[in-house]
mmCIF file as gemmi writes it, N, C-alpha and C atoms, coordinates in Angstrom:
data_model
loop_
_atom_site.group_PDB
_atom_site.id
_atom_site.type_symbol
_atom_site.label_atom_id
_atom_site.label_alt_id
_atom_site.label_comp_id
_atom_site.label_asym_id
_atom_site.label_entity_id
_atom_site.label_seq_id
_atom_site.pdbx_PDB_ins_code
_atom_site.Cartn_x
_atom_site.Cartn_y
_atom_site.Cartn_z
_atom_site.occupancy
_atom_site.B_iso_or_equiv
_atom_site.pdbx_formal_charge
_atom_site.auth_seq_id
_atom_site.auth_asym_id
_atom_site.pdbx_PDB_model_num
ATOM 1 N N . MET Axp A 1 ? -9.106 13.937 10.755 1 0 ? 1 A 1
ATOM 2 C CA . MET Axp A 1 ? -9.361 12.951 9.722 1 0 ? 1 A 1
ATOM 3 C C . MET Axp A 1 ? -9.707 11.625 10.409 1 0 ? 1 A 1
ATOM 4 N N . ASP Axp A 2 ? -10.715 10.97 9.903 1 0 ? 2 A 1
ATOM 5 C CA . ASP Axp A 2 ? -11.131 9.687 10.485 1 0 ? 2 A 1
ATOM 6 C C . ASP Axp A 2 ? -10.324 8.535 9.896 1 0 ? 2 A 1
ATOM 7 N N . ALA Axp A 3 ? -10.562 7.333 10.395 1 0 ? 3 A 1
ATOM 8 C CA . ALA Axp A 3 ? -9.803 6.15 9.978 1 0 ? 3 A 1
ATOM 9 C C . ALA Axp A 3 ? -9.932 5.892 8.481 1 0 ? 3 A 1
ATOM 10 N N . LYS Axp A 4 ? -11.084 6.191 7.906 1 0 ? 4 A 1
ATOM 11 C CA . LYS Axp A 4 ? -11.279 5.945 6.473 1 0 ? 4 A 1
ATOM 12 C C . LYS Axp A 4 ? -10.411 6.883 5.643 1 0 ? 4 A 1
ATOM 13 N N . GLY Axp A 5 ? -10.377 8.134 6.026 1 0 ? 5 A 1
ATOM 14 C CA . GLY Axp A 5 ? -9.528 9.102 5.321 1 0 ? 5 A 1
ATOM 15 C C . GLY Axp A 5 ? -8.05 8.775 5.471 1 0 ? 5 A 1
ATOM 16 N N . ILE Axp A 6 ? -7.681 8.323 6.666 1 0 ? 6 A 1
ATOM 17 C CA . ILE Axp A 6 ? -6.291 7.929 6.898 1 0 ? 6 A 1
ATOM 18 C C . ILE Axp A 6 ? -5.94 6.734 6.021 1 0 ? 6 A 1
ATOM 19 N N . PHE Axp A 7 ? -6.848 5.759 5.929 1 0 ? 7 A 1
ATOM 20 C CA . PHE Axp A 7 ? -6.597 4.582 5.101 1 0 ? 7 A 1
ATOM 21 C C . PHE Axp A 7 ? -6.343 4.983 3.657 1 0 ? 7 A 1
ATOM 22 N N . LEU Axp A 8 ? -7.204 5.814 3.115 1 0 ? 8 A 1
ATOM 23 C CA . LEU Axp A 8 ? -7.056 6.233 1.717 1 0 ? 8 A 1
ATOM 24 C C . LEU Axp A 8 ? -5.767 7.026 1.513 1 0 ? 8 A 1
ATOM 25 N N . SER Axp A 9 ? -5.422 7.878 2.476 1 0 ? 9 A 1
ATOM 26 C CA . SER Axp A 9 ? -4.169 8.645 2.386 1 0 ? 9 A 1
ATOM 27 C C . SER Axp A 9 ? -2.961 7.725 2.42 1 0 ? 9 A 1
ATOM 28 N N . LEU Axp A 10 ? -3.001 6.721 3.293 1 0 ? 10 A 1
ATOM 29 C CA . LEU Axp A 10 ? -1.887 5.777 3.383 1 0 ? 10 A 1
ATOM 30 C C . LEU Axp A 10 ? -1.745 4.956 2.106 1 0 ? 10 A 1
ATOM 31 N N . GLN Axp A 11 ? -2.855 4.647 1.458 1 0 ? 11 A 1
ATOM 32 C CA . GLN Axp A 11 ? -2.774 3.914 0.194 1 0 ? 11 A 1
ATOM 33 C C . GLN Axp A 11 ? -2.064 4.751 -0.862 1 0 ? 11 A 1
ATOM 34 N N . LEU Axp A 12 ? -2.412 6.018 -0.925 1 0 ? 12 A 1
ATOM 35 C CA . LEU Axp A 12 ? -1.755 6.924 -1.877 1 0 ? 12 A 1
ATOM 36 C C . LEU Axp A 12 ? -0.261 7.065 -1.552 1 0 ? 12 A 1
ATOM 37 N N . LEU Axp A 13 ? 0.047 7.228 -0.27 1 0 ? 13 A 1
ATOM 38 C CA . LEU Axp A 13 ? 1.448 7.332 0.137 1 0 ? 13 A 1
ATOM 39 C C . LEU Axp A 13 ? 2.213 6.049 -0.171 1 0 ? 13 A 1
ATOM 40 N N . ASP Axp A 14 ? 1.567 4.902 -0.01 1 0 ? 14 A 1
ATOM 41 C CA . ASP Axp A 14 ? 2.22 3.635 -0.327 1 0 ? 14 A 1
ATOM 42 C C . ASP Axp A 14 ? 2.553 3.554 -1.814 1 0 ? 14 A 1
ATOM 43 N N . ILE Axp A 15 ? 1.621 3.965 -2.65 1 0 ? 15 A 1
ATOM 44 C CA . ILE Axp A 15 ? 1.867 3.962 -4.097 1 0 ? 15 A 1
ATOM 45 C C . ILE Axp A 15 ? 3.038 4.888 -4.428 1 0 ? 15 A 1
ATOM 46 N N . LEU Axp A 16 ? 2.996 6.102 -3.905 1 0 ? 16 A 1
ATOM 47 C CA . LEU Axp A 16 ? 4.045 7.085 -4.231 1 0 ? 16 A 1
ATOM 48 C C . LEU Axp A 16 ? 5.409 6.662 -3.715 1 0 ? 16 A 1
ATOM 49 N N . THR Axp A 17 ? 5.463 6.148 -2.484 1 0 ? 17 A 1
ATOM 50 C CA . THR Axp A 17 ? 6.759 5.753 -1.94 1 0 ? 17 A 1
ATOM 51 C C . THR Axp A 17 ? 7.283 4.487 -2.623 1 0 ? 17 A 1
ATOM 52 N N . THR Axp A 18 ? 6.391 3.585 -2.998 1 0 ? 18 A 1
ATOM 53 C CA . THR Axp A 18 ? 6.835 2.387 -3.72 1 0 ? 18 A 1
ATOM 54 C C . THR Axp A 18 ? 7.411 2.756 -5.073 1 0 ? 18 A 1
ATOM 55 N N . ILE Axp A 19 ? 6.733 3.62 -5.799 1 0 ? 19 A 1
ATOM 56 C CA . ILE Axp A 19 ? 7.242 4.072 -7.096 1 0 ? 19 A 1
ATOM 57 C C . ILE Axp A 19 ? 8.588 4.775 -6.916 1 0 ? 19 A 1
ATOM 58 N N . SER Axp A 20 ? 8.709 5.558 -5.858 1 0 ? 20 A 1
ATOM 59 C CA . SER Axp A 20 ? 9.96 6.278 -5.606 1 0 ? 20 A 1
ATOM 60 C C . SER Axp A 20 ? 11.115 5.319 -5.351 1 0 ? 20 A 1
ATOM 61 N N . PHE Axp A 21 ? 10.906 4.324 -4.484 1 0 ? 21 A 1
ATOM 62 C CA . PHE Axp A 21 ? 12.045 3.45 -4.208 1 0 ? 21 A 1
ATOM 63 C C . PHE Axp A 21 ? 12.344 2.515 -5.369 1 0 ? 21 A 1
ATOM 64 N N . LEU Axp A 22 ? 11.333 2.166 -6.164 1 0 ? 22 A 1
ATOM 65 C CA . LEU Axp A 22 ? 11.609 1.373 -7.364 1 0 ? 22 A 1
ATOM 66 C C . LEU Axp A 22 ? 12.444 2.165 -8.355 1 0 ? 22 A 1
ATOM 67 N N . SER Axp A 23 ? 12.175 3.457 -8.456 1 0 ? 23 A 1
ATOM 68 C CA . SER Axp A 23 ? 12.95 4.295 -9.385 1 0 ? 23 A 1
ATOM 69 C C . SER Axp A 23 ? 14.399 4.432 -8.944 1 0 ? 23 A 1
ATOM 70 N N . LEU Axp A 24 ? 14.679 4.155 -7.66 1 0 ? 24 A 1
ATOM 71 C CA . LEU Axp A 24 ? 16.05 4.188 -7.155 1 0 ? 24 A 1
ATOM 72 C C . LEU Axp A 24 ? 16.749 2.838 -7.329 1 0 ? 24 A 1
ATOM 73 N N . GLY Axp A 25 ? 16.023 1.869 -7.874 1 0 ? 25 A 1
ATOM 74 C CA . GLY Axp A 25 ? 16.608 0.548 -8.088 1 0 ? 25 A 1
ATOM 75 C C . GLY Axp A 25 ? 16.45 -0.397 -6.908 1 0 ? 25 A 1
ATOM 76 N N . ILE Axp A 26 ? 15.661 0.002 -5.914 1 0 ? 26 A 1
ATOM 77 C CA . ILE Axp A 26 ? 15.429 -0.847 -4.747 1 0 ? 26 A 1
ATOM 78 C C . ILE Axp A 26 ? 14.336 -1.855 -5.104 1 0 ? 26 A 1
ATOM 79 N N . GLN Axp A 27 ? 14.547 -3.11 -4.754 1 0 ? 27 A 1
ATOM 80 C CA . GLN Axp A 27 ? 13.621 -4.181 -5.104 1 0 ? 27 A 1
ATOM 81 C C . GLN Axp A 27 ? 12.431 -4.239 -4.145 1 0 ? 27 A 1
ATOM 82 N N . GLU Axp A 28 ? 11.278 -4.615 -4.67 1 0 ? 28 A 1
ATOM 83 C CA . GLU Axp A 28 ? 10.09 -4.865 -3.863 1 0 ? 28 A 1
ATOM 84 C C . GLU Axp A 28 ? 10.32 -6.133 -3.048 1 0 ? 28 A 1
ATOM 85 N N . MET Axp A 29 ? 10.025 -6.076 -1.754 1 0 ? 29 A 1
ATOM 86 C CA . MET Axp A 29 ? 10.261 -7.217 -0.875 1 0 ? 29 A 1
ATOM 87 C C . MET Axp A 29 ? 9.024 -8.109 -0.7 1 0 ? 29 A 1
ATOM 88 N N . ASN Axp A 30 ? 7.841 -7.538 -0.856 1 0 ? 30 A 1
ATOM 89 C CA . ASN Axp A 30 ? 6.617 -8.325 -0.708 1 0 ? 30 A 1
ATOM 90 C C . ASN Axp A 30 ? 6.49 -9.245 -1.925 1 0 ? 30 A 1
ATOM 91 N N . LEU Axp A 31 ? 6.503 -10.55 -1.67 1 0 ? 31 A 1
ATOM 92 C CA . LEU Axp A 31 ? 6.514 -11.509 -2.775 1 0 ? 31 A 1
ATOM 93 C C . LEU Axp A 31 ? 5.252 -11.46 -3.621 1 0 ? 31 A 1
ATOM 94 N N . VAL Axp A 32 ? 4.118 -11.204 -3.001 1 0 ? 32 A 1
ATOM 95 C CA . VAL Axp A 32 ? 2.859 -11.124 -3.759 1 0 ? 32 A 1
ATOM 96 C C . VAL Axp A 32 ? 2.877 -9.894 -4.665 1 0 ? 32 A 1
ATOM 97 N N . VAL Axp A 33 ? 3.225 -8.764 -4.106 1 0 ? 33 A 1
ATOM 98 C CA . VAL Axp A 33 ? 3.3 -7.521 -4.893 1 0 ? 33 A 1
ATOM 99 C C . VAL Axp A 33 ? 4.345 -7.677 -5.994 1 0 ? 33 A 1
ATOM 100 N N . LYS Axp A 34 ? 5.488 -8.244 -5.64 1 0 ? 34 A 1
ATOM 101 C CA . LYS Axp A 34 ? 6.557 -8.45 -6.623 1 0 ? 34 A 1
ATOM 102 C C . LYS Axp A 34 ? 6.083 -9.332 -7.772 1 0 ? 34 A 1
ATOM 103 N N . TRP Axp A 35 ? 5.356 -10.403 -7.471 1 0 ? 35 A 1
ATOM 104 C CA . TRP Axp A 35 ? 4.843 -11.292 -8.517 1 0 ? 35 A 1
ATOM 105 C C . TRP Axp A 35 ? 3.914 -10.533 -9.464 1 0 ? 35 A 1
ATOM 106 N N . PHE Axp A 36 ? 2.991 -9.758 -8.891 1 0 ? 36 A 1
ATOM 107 C CA . PHE Axp A 36 ? 2.067 -8.989 -9.734 1 0 ? 36 A 1
ATOM 108 C C . PHE Axp A 36 ? 2.82 -7.98 -10.587 1 0 ? 36 A 1
ATOM 109 N N . MET Axp A 37 ? 3.798 -7.323 -10.01 1 0 ? 37 A 1
ATOM 110 C CA . MET Axp A 37 ? 4.548 -6.317 -10.754 1 0 ? 37 A 1
ATOM 111 C C . MET Axp A 37 ? 5.357 -6.954 -11.888 1 0 ? 37 A 1
ATOM 112 N N . GLU Axp A 38 ? 5.878 -8.145 -11.662 1 0 ? 38 A 1
ATOM 113 C CA . GLU Axp A 38 ? 6.664 -8.826 -12.694 1 0 ? 38 A 1
ATOM 114 C C . GLU Axp A 38 ? 5.794 -9.44 -13.783 1 0 ? 38 A 1
ATOM 115 N N . ASN Axp A 39 ? 4.584 -9.884 -13.427 1 0 ? 39 A 1
ATOM 116 C CA . ASN Axp A 39 ? 3.738 -10.609 -14.374 1 0 ? 39 A 1
ATOM 117 C C . ASN Axp A 39 ? 2.639 -9.768 -15.019 1 0 ? 39 A 1
ATOM 118 N N . VAL Axp A 40 ? 2.3 -8.655 -14.395 1 0 ? 40 A 1
ATOM 119 C CA . VAL Axp A 40 ? 1.245 -7.792 -14.953 1 0 ? 40 A 1
ATOM 120 C C . VAL Axp A 40 ? 1.841 -6.5 -15.488 1 0 ? 40 A 1
ATOM 121 N N . GLY Axp A 41 ? 2.92 -6.079 -14.894 1 0 ? 41 A 1
ATOM 122 C CA . GLY Axp A 41 ? 3.537 -4.792 -15.218 1 0 ? 41 A 1
ATOM 123 C C . GLY Axp A 41 ? 3.768 -4.06 -13.914 1 0 ? 41 A 1
ATOM 124 N N . THR Axp A 42 ? 4.814 -3.281 -13.856 1 0 ? 42 A 1
ATOM 125 C CA . THR Axp A 42 ? 5.188 -2.645 -12.595 1 0 ? 42 A 1
ATOM 126 C C . THR Axp A 42 ? 4.058 -1.797 -12.031 1 0 ? 42 A 1
ATOM 127 N N . LEU Axp A 43 ? 3.645 -0.792 -12.761 1 0 ? 43 A 1
ATOM 128 C CA . LEU Axp A 43 ? 2.592 0.09 -12.261 1 0 ? 43 A 1
ATOM 129 C C . LEU Axp A 43 ? 1.244 -0.621 -12.221 1 0 ? 43 A 1
ATOM 130 N N . GLU Axp A 44 ? 0.951 -1.392 -13.247 1 0 ? 44 A 1
ATOM 131 C CA . GLU Axp A 44 ? -0.33 -2.096 -13.299 1 0 ? 44 A 1
ATOM 132 C C . GLU Axp A 44 ? -0.465 -3.086 -12.15 1 0 ? 44 A 1
ATOM 133 N N . GLY Axp A 45 ? 0.616 -3.822 -11.862 1 0 ? 45 A 1
ATOM 134 C CA . GLY Axp A 45 ? 0.589 -4.785 -10.763 1 0 ? 45 A 1
ATOM 135 C C . GLY Axp A 45 ? 0.402 -4.109 -9.425 1 0 ? 45 A 1
ATOM 136 N N . LEU Axp A 46 ? 1.098 -2.989 -9.236 1 0 ? 46 A 1
ATOM 137 C CA . LEU Axp A 46 ? 0.955 -2.234 -7.996 1 0 ? 46 A 1
ATOM 138 C C . LEU Axp A 46 ? -0.469 -1.713 -7.844 1 0 ? 46 A 1
ATOM 139 N N . LEU Axp A 47 ? -1.028 -1.176 -8.916 1 0 ? 47 A 1
ATOM 140 C CA . LEU Axp A 47 ? -2.399 -0.652 -8.857 1 0 ? 47 A 1
ATOM 141 C C . LEU Axp A 47 ? -3.422 -1.768 -8.667 1 0 ? 47 A 1
ATOM 142 N N . LEU Axp A 48 ? -3.159 -2.942 -9.201 1 0 ? 48 A 1
ATOM 143 C CA . LEU Axp A 48 ? -4.059 -4.074 -9.002 1 0 ? 48 A 1
ATOM 144 C C . LEU Axp A 48 ? -4.09 -4.482 -7.534 1 0 ? 48 A 1
ATOM 145 N N . ILE Axp A 49 ? -2.937 -4.499 -6.889 1 0 ? 49 A 1
ATOM 146 C CA . ILE Axp A 49 ? -2.865 -4.8 -5.454 1 0 ? 49 A 1
ATOM 147 C C . ILE Axp A 49 ? -3.621 -3.734 -4.664 1 0 ? 49 A 1
ATOM 148 N N . LYS Axp A 50 ? -3.474 -2.476 -5.049 1 0 ? 50 A 1
ATOM 149 C CA . LYS Axp A 50 ? -4.178 -1.385 -4.366 1 0 ? 50 A 1
ATOM 150 C C . LYS Axp A 50 ? -5.69 -1.506 -4.579 1 0 ? 50 A 1
ATOM 151 N N . LEU Axp A 51 ? -6.092 -1.948 -5.764 1 0 ? 51 A 1
ATOM 152 C CA . LEU Axp A 51 ? -7.518 -2.167 -6.029 1 0 ? 51 A 1
ATOM 153 C C . LEU Axp A 51 ? -8.071 -3.242 -5.095 1 0 ? 51 A 1
ATOM 154 N N . PHE Axp A 52 ? -7.309 -4.306 -4.9 1 0 ? 52 A 1
ATOM 155 C CA . PHE Axp A 52 ? -7.71 -5.362 -3.974 1 0 ? 52 A 1
ATOM 156 C C . PHE Axp A 52 ? -7.856 -4.811 -2.55 1 0 ? 52 A 1
ATOM 157 N N . ALA Axp A 53 ? -6.895 -3.99 -2.124 1 0 ? 53 A 1
ATOM 158 C CA . ALA Axp A 53 ? -6.966 -3.368 -0.801 1 0 ? 53 A 1
ATOM 159 C C . ALA Axp A 53 ? -8.192 -2.465 -0.697 1 0 ? 53 A 1
ATOM 160 N N . PHE Axp A 54 ? -8.492 -1.746 -1.766 1 0 ? 54 A 1
ATOM 161 C CA . PHE Axp A 54 ? -9.65 -0.855 -1.77 1 0 ? 54 A 1
ATOM 162 C C . PHE Axp A 54 ? -10.955 -1.643 -1.686 1 0 ? 54 A 1
ATOM 163 N N . VAL Axp A 55 ? -11.034 -2.773 -2.374 1 0 ? 55 A 1
ATOM 164 C CA . VAL Axp A 55 ? -12.232 -3.62 -2.301 1 0 ? 55 A 1
ATOM 165 C C . VAL Axp A 55 ? -12.427 -4.114 -0.868 1 0 ? 55 A 1
ATOM 166 N N . LEU Axp A 56 ? -11.343 -4.553 -0.227 1 0 ? 56 A 1
ATOM 167 C CA . LEU Axp A 56 ? -11.45 -4.988 1.17 1 0 ? 56 A 1
ATOM 168 C C . LEU Axp A 56 ? -11.875 -3.833 2.074 1 0 ? 56 A 1
ATOM 169 N N . PHE Axp A 57 ? -11.369 -2.642 1.776 1 0 ? 57 A 1
ATOM 170 C CA . PHE Axp A 57 ? -11.762 -1.435 2.515 1 0 ? 57 A 1
ATOM 171 C C . PHE Axp A 57 ? -13.262 -1.183 2.377 1 0 ? 57 A 1
ATOM 172 N N . ILE Axp A 58 ? -13.793 -1.277 1.161 1 0 ? 58 A 1
ATOM 173 C CA . ILE Axp A 58 ? -15.224 -1.066 0.924 1 0 ? 58 A 1
ATOM 174 C C . ILE Axp A 58 ? -16.042 -2.098 1.693 1 0 ? 58 A 1
ATOM 175 N N . VAL Axp A 59 ? -15.607 -3.346 1.678 1 0 ? 59 A 1
ATOM 176 C CA . VAL Axp A 59 ? -16.307 -4.398 2.432 1 0 ? 59 A 1
ATOM 177 C C . VAL Axp A 59 ? -16.316 -4.058 3.926 1 0 ? 59 A 1
ATOM 178 N N . ALA Axp A 60 ? -15.165 -3.616 4.443 1 0 ? 60 A 1
ATOM 179 C CA . ALA Axp A 60 ? -15.088 -3.243 5.86 1 0 ? 60 A 1
ATOM 180 C C . ALA Axp A 60 ? -16.018 -2.071 6.176 1 0 ? 60 A 1
ATOM 181 N N . VAL Axp A 61 ? -16.095 -1.107 5.277 1 0 ? 61 A 1
ATOM 182 C CA . VAL Axp A 61 ? -16.988 0.037 5.483 1 0 ? 61 A 1
ATOM 183 C C . VAL Axp A 61 ? -18.448 -0.424 5.466 1 0 ? 61 A 1
ATOM 184 N N . LEU Axp A 62 ? -18.803 -1.238 4.492 1 0 ? 62 A 1
ATOM 185 C CA . LEU Axp A 62 ? -20.189 -1.701 4.381 1 0 ? 62 A 1
ATOM 186 C C . LEU Axp A 62 ? -20.635 -2.512 5.59 1 0 ? 62 A 1
ATOM 187 N N . PHE Axp A 63 ? -19.718 -3.3 6.152 1 0 ? 63 A 1
ATOM 188 C CA . PHE Axp A 63 ? -20.043 -4.121 7.318 1 0 ? 63 A 1
ATOM 189 C C . PHE Axp A 63 ? -19.692 -3.439 8.637 1 0 ? 63 A 1
ATOM 190 N N . LYS Axp A 64 ? -19.351 -2.132 8.534 1 0 ? 64 A 1
ATOM 191 C CA . LYS Axp A 64 ? -19.056 -1.308 9.707 1 0 ? 64 A 1
ATOM 192 C C . LYS Axp A 64 ? -17.984 -1.929 10.602 1 0 ? 64 A 1
ATOM 193 N N . LYS Axp A 65 ? -16.919 -2.362 9.981 1 0 ? 65 A 1
ATOM 194 C CA . LYS Axp A 65 ? -15.786 -2.967 10.685 1 0 ? 65 A 1
ATOM 195 C C . LYS Axp A 65 ? -14.675 -1.923 10.824 1 0 ? 65 A 1
ATOM 196 N N . ASP Axp A 66 ? -14.962 -0.879 11.589 1 0 ? 66 A 1
ATOM 197 C CA . ASP Axp A 66 ? -14.013 0.218 11.745 1 0 ? 66 A 1
ATOM 198 C C . ASP Axp A 66 ? -12.705 -0.236 12.387 1 0 ? 66 A 1
ATOM 199 N N . LYS Axp A 67 ? -12.77 -1.209 13.297 1 0 ? 67 A 1
ATOM 200 C CA . LYS Axp A 67 ? -11.539 -1.688 13.943 1 0 ? 67 A 1
ATOM 201 C C . LYS Axp A 67 ? -10.601 -2.342 12.929 1 0 ? 67 A 1
ATOM 202 N N . VAL Axp A 68 ? -11.168 -2.987 11.917 1 0 ? 68 A 1
ATOM 203 C CA . VAL Axp A 68 ? -10.344 -3.594 10.869 1 0 ? 68 A 1
ATOM 204 C C . VAL Axp A 68 ? -9.602 -2.501 10.104 1 0 ? 68 A 1
ATOM 205 N N . ILE Axp A 69 ? -10.289 -1.411 9.822 1 0 ? 69 A 1
ATOM 206 C CA . ILE Axp A 69 ? -9.675 -0.295 9.101 1 0 ? 69 A 1
ATOM 207 C C . ILE Axp A 69 ? -8.569 0.328 9.95 1 0 ? 69 A 1
ATOM 208 N N . VAL Axp A 70 ? -8.816 0.488 11.247 1 0 ? 70 A 1
ATOM 209 C CA . VAL Axp A 70 ? -7.802 1.061 12.139 1 0 ? 70 A 1
ATOM 210 C C . VAL Axp A 70 ? -6.573 0.157 12.181 1 0 ? 70 A 1
ATOM 211 N N . ARG Axp A 71 ? -6.781 -1.15 12.277 1 0 ? 71 A 1
ATOM 212 C CA . ARG Axp A 71 ? -5.643 -2.084 12.296 1 0 ? 71 A 1
ATOM 213 C C . ARG Axp A 71 ? -4.886 -2.048 10.968 1 0 ? 71 A 1
ATOM 214 N N . ALA Axp A 72 ? -5.616 -1.958 9.881 1 0 ? 72 A 1
ATOM 215 C CA . ALA Axp A 72 ? -4.965 -1.849 8.57 1 0 ? 72 A 1
ATOM 216 C C . ALA Axp A 72 ? -4.143 -0.561 8.496 1 0 ? 72 A 1
ATOM 217 N N . ASN Axp A 73 ? -4.649 0.494 9.114 1 0 ? 73 A 1
ATOM 218 C CA . ASN Axp A 73 ? -3.912 1.766 9.117 1 0 ? 73 A 1
ATOM 219 C C . ASN Axp A 73 ? -2.569 1.627 9.822 1 0 ? 73 A 1
ATOM 220 N N . TYR Axp A 74 ? -2.546 0.895 10.928 1 0 ? 74 A 1
ATOM 221 C CA . TYR Axp A 74 ? -1.275 0.664 11.618 1 0 ? 74 A 1
ATOM 222 C C . TYR Axp A 74 ? -0.302 -0.068 10.692 1 0 ? 74 A 1
ATOM 223 N N . PHE Axp A 75 ? -0.801 -1.094 10.03 1 0 ? 75 A 1
ATOM 224 C CA . PHE Axp A 75 ? 0.027 -1.869 9.11 1 0 ? 75 A 1
ATOM 225 C C . PHE Axp A 75 ? 0.581 -0.984 8 1 0 ? 75 A 1
ATOM 226 N N . TYR Axp A 76 ? -0.291 -0.202 7.366 1 0 ? 76 A 1
ATOM 227 C CA . TYR Axp A 76 ? 0.156 0.633 6.249 1 0 ? 76 A 1
ATOM 228 C C . TYR Axp A 76 ? 1.035 1.795 6.708 1 0 ? 76 A 1
ATOM 229 N N . ALA Axp A 77 ? 0.839 2.27 7.926 1 0 ? 77 A 1
ATOM 230 C CA . ALA Axp A 77 ? 1.729 3.314 8.455 1 0 ? 77 A 1
ATOM 231 C C . ALA Axp A 77 ? 3.147 2.768 8.599 1 0 ? 77 A 1
ATOM 232 N N . VAL Axp A 78 ? 3.264 1.53 9.094 1 0 ? 78 A 1
ATOM 233 C CA . VAL Axp A 78 ? 4.578 0.899 9.2 1 0 ? 78 A 1
ATOM 234 C C . VAL Axp A 78 ? 5.155 0.664 7.805 1 0 ? 78 A 1
ATOM 235 N N . LEU Axp A 79 ? 4.316 0.218 6.886 1 0 ? 79 A 1
ATOM 236 C CA . LEU Axp A 79 ? 4.763 -0.046 5.522 1 0 ? 79 A 1
ATOM 237 C C . LEU Axp A 79 ? 5.281 1.216 4.842 1 0 ? 79 A 1
ATOM 238 N N . VAL Axp A 80 ? 4.557 2.299 4.954 1 0 ? 80 A 1
ATOM 239 C CA . VAL Axp A 80 ? 4.986 3.569 4.355 1 0 ? 80 A 1
ATOM 240 C C . VAL Axp A 80 ? 6.263 4.056 5.029 1 0 ? 80 A 1
ATOM 241 N N . SER Axp A 81 ? 6.353 3.883 6.345 1 0 ? 81 A 1
ATOM 242 C CA . SER Axp A 81 ? 7.581 4.255 7.053 1 0 ? 81 A 1
ATOM 243 C C . SER Axp A 81 ? 8.761 3.443 6.543 1 0 ? 81 A 1
ATOM 244 N N . TRP Axp A 82 ? 8.559 2.161 6.327 1 0 ? 82 A 1
ATOM 245 C CA . TRP Axp A 82 ? 9.612 1.305 5.783 1 0 ? 82 A 1
ATOM 246 C C . TRP Axp A 82 ? 10.024 1.787 4.39 1 0 ? 82 A 1
ATOM 247 N N . ASN Axp A 83 ? 9.031 2.108 3.565 1 0 ? 83 A 1
ATOM 248 C CA . ASN Axp A 83 ? 9.325 2.619 2.219 1 0 ? 83 A 1
ATOM 249 C C . ASN Axp A 83 ? 10.162 3.889 2.295 1 0 ? 83 A 1
ATOM 250 N N . LEU Axp A 84 ? 9.803 4.791 3.21 1 0 ? 84 A 1
ATOM 251 C CA . LEU Axp A 84 ? 10.558 6.038 3.363 1 0 ? 84 A 1
ATOM 252 C C . LEU Axp A 84 ? 11.98 5.76 3.841 1 0 ? 84 A 1
ATOM 253 N N . PHE Axp A 85 ? 12.133 4.781 4.735 1 0 ? 85 A 1
ATOM 254 C CA . PHE Axp A 85 ? 13.469 4.396 5.182 1 0 ? 85 A 1
ATOM 255 C C . PHE Axp A 85 ? 14.296 3.861 4.013 1 0 ? 85 A 1
ATOM 256 N N . CYS Axp A 86 ? 13.675 3.028 3.188 1 0 ? 86 A 1
ATOM 257 C CA . CYS Axp A 86 ? 14.368 2.476 2.01 1 0 ? 86 A 1
ATOM 258 C C . CYS Axp A 86 ? 14.787 3.59 1.059 1 0 ? 86 A 1
ATOM 259 N N . ILE Axp A 87 ? 13.925 4.564 0.865 1 0 ? 87 A 1
ATOM 260 C CA . ILE Axp A 87 ? 14.255 5.695 0.005 1 0 ? 87 A 1
ATOM 261 C C . ILE Axp A 87 ? 15.429 6.471 0.6 1 0 ? 87 A 1
ATOM 262 N N . TYR Axp A 88 ? 15.409 6.683 1.898 1 0 ? 88 A 1
ATOM 263 C CA . TYR Axp A 88 ? 16.483 7.413 2.575 1 0 ? 88 A 1
ATOM 264 C C . TYR Axp A 88 ? 17.818 6.682 2.433 1 0 ? 88 A 1
ATOM 265 N N . VAL Axp A 89 ? 17.789 5.38 2.67 1 0 ? 89 A 1
ATOM 266 C CA . VAL Axp A 89 ? 19.014 4.582 2.588 1 0 ? 89 A 1
ATOM 267 C C . VAL Axp A 89 ? 19.484 4.461 1.14 1 0 ? 89 A 1
ATOM 268 N N . GLY Axp A 90 ? 18.501 4.307 0.225 1 0 ? 90 A 1
ATOM 269 C CA . GLY Axp A 90 ? 18.844 4.125 -1.186 1 0 ? 90 A 1
ATOM 270 C C . GLY Axp A 90 ? 19.34 5.387 -1.804 1 0 ? 90 A 1
């Protein structure tokens, strides 16, 4: 799987793990995501943030900025790992 496929997979995993830890009563720590979830709606706010990430992904693809996508993958891999840790602890 290439960096683009990994990015899209990590986005899906981020959504699923975030929903999972929220259902356990664990609070969202990212203040921007938390604001959107509180002011737009939990799922709607989360999906809006993911839409923003997807738009940035499309821009990176169009401008052939593969290194940006790879760096984002590292970030989201850590984020998903953190979510899984929170689920485990919670």
